[in-house]
C-alpha positions as CSV (number, residue, x, y, z in Angstrom):
1,M,0.0,0.0,0.0
2,I,1.3,3.5,-0.9
3,H,0.8,6.5,1.4
4,R,1.4,9.9,-0.2
5,T,2.8,12.4,2.2
6,T,3.7,16.1,1.9
7,F,6.7,17.6,3.7
8,A,7.7,21.2,4.0
9,L,11.5,21.2,3.7
10,D,13.9,24.1,3.6
11,A,15.9,24.7,0.4
12,D,19.2,23.1,1.7
13,T,17.4,19.9,2.8
14,V,15.7,19.6,-0.6
15,R,19.1,20.1,-2.3
16,R,20.6,17.4,-0.1
17,L,17.7,15.0,-0.7
18,R,17.9,15.5,-4.5
19,T,21.7,15.1,-4.4
20,L,21.5,11.8,-2.6
21,A,18.7,10.5,-4.9
22,S,20.8,11.3,-7.9
23,R,24.0,9.9,-6.4
24,W,22.3,6.7,-5.3
25,R,20.1,6.6,-8.5
26,V,16.9,6.1,-6.5
27,S,13.8,8.2,-5.9
28,Q,13.6,10.8,-3.3
29,A,11.1,8.6,-1.5
30,E,13.7,5.8,-1.4
31,V,16.2,8.1,0.1
32,V,13.7,8.9,2.9
33,R,13.0,5.2,3.4
34,R,16.7,4.4,3.7
35,A,17.3,7.3,6.1
36,L,14.4,6.1,8.3
37,S,15.7,2.5,8.3
38,R,19.1,3.7,9.3
39,A,17.8,6.1,12.0
40,E,15.7,3.3,13.5
41,G,18.9,1.3,14.2
42,L,20.5,4.1,16.2
43,P,20.2,4.2,20.0
44,D,17.7,6.5,21.5
45,P,19.1,9.8,22.7
46,P,19.1,10.3,26.4
47,S,16.1,12.2,27.7
48,P,16.8,15.8,28.3
49,D,17.0,16.0,32.1
50,V,17.9,19.6,32.5
51,L,18.4,19.4,36.3
52,D,20.7,16.5,35.9
53,R,22.7,18.3,33.2
54,L,23.0,21.4,35.4
55,R,24.2,19.3,38.3
56,R,26.8,17.6,36.1
57,Y,27.9,21.0,34.8
58,H,28.4,22.4,38.3
59,A,30.1,19.2,39.5
60,A,32.6,19.5,36.6
61,S,33.3,23.2,37.2
62,S,35.6,24.6,39.8
63,G,32.7,25.1,42.2
64,N,31.7,22.5,44.7
65,P,28.5,20.4,44.8
66,A,27.2,22.2,47.9
67,S,27.2,25.5,46.1
68,A,25.6,23.9,43.0
69,D,22.8,22.5,45.2
70,A,22.3,25.9,46.9
71,Y,22.1,27.5,43.4
72,L,19.5,24.9,42.4
73,A,17.5,25.5,45.6
74,Q,17.5,29.2,45.0
75,A,16.4,28.7,41.4
76,R,13.5,26.5,42.5
77,A,12.4,29.1,45.1
78,D,12.6,31.9,42.6
79,R,10.5,29.9,40.1
80,K,7.9,29.2,42.7
81,R,7.8,32.9,43.6
82,W,7.4,33.9,39.9
83,R,4.7,31.4,39.3
84,G,2.7,32.3,42.3
85,P,0.9,29.9,44.7
């Protein structure tokens, strides 16, 4: 079964898609199918845990973990104050 789909792509992506299709001597749809097959085989990226990343950033810096935790506590308190009750 064939499903027709429309994509809105920027000019550079269209150029790259056409270049690959020409180089591989396949349709643009085949380029997309191959890219999807390859992407499915890649590991999932880690979930963006911003708080964890900030902790790691502070731990790797010249500061100490206690000051990083104090900074995070202050940021949480500020956020609660900005958002209200």
